[in-house]
N, C-alpha and C positions, 0 to 999 in steps of 0.2 A: 504494500500500500504506500510505502514511502521510499524515496531514494532509489538505489540500485535494485532493490527487490521488486520494484514496480516498473522501472524504466532504466535498464542497464545501459550505461554509456561506456565508450572506450576510454582508456586512461589518458589519452592525449589531451582532453579538454579539462580534466580534473573537476568534473561536475557531479560525481557520485555523492559526495558529502554535501556539496552545495545544494543539490536538488533535495536531498533528505532534510536539510535544515529548512529550506523554503516550504517544503510540503508539511513538515511538522508544525511550523508556525501557522500556516494556513489552516490546517486541520484543528489545531488547538483553538484558534480564534473562532472557527465555525462551530465547534462543539460548545463554545461559550455563547455564541449569538443565536444559533438555531434552536427551535423548540424540541426537536427530536434528533436522535442519532441518524435515522434514515434521511431526514432532510439535510443534515449537516454533510453526510457522505455524498448525497446527490449534488449539492452545491460545490463541494470539494472537487469532485470529479470534473464538473463543468469548468471550474476555475483553473485547475491544474493541467488539464488535458492538452491545450494548445501549447503551453510552454514546454511541457515535458516531451511532447512529440517533436517539437522543433529541436530541442536540445539533443534528444536521442538520435534523430536523423542527421543532424549536423555532425555529431561525434562520429557516426559511422562513415559519413562522406569524407570528412577530413582525415580520419584514421585510415 
């Protein structure tokens, strides 16, 4: 759900830990703001998908 476990990147961009931190922050914030776990996870997925897909695809293209 977070970091490399959800969106593995190649080591050339050093984004594994960065993505995990960004994802953890986003999820923690949403768990605080949203009324249910289900809603928090839905919003989390929508918010993080574009960024993580871009980062993962870029790492594989550059690597």
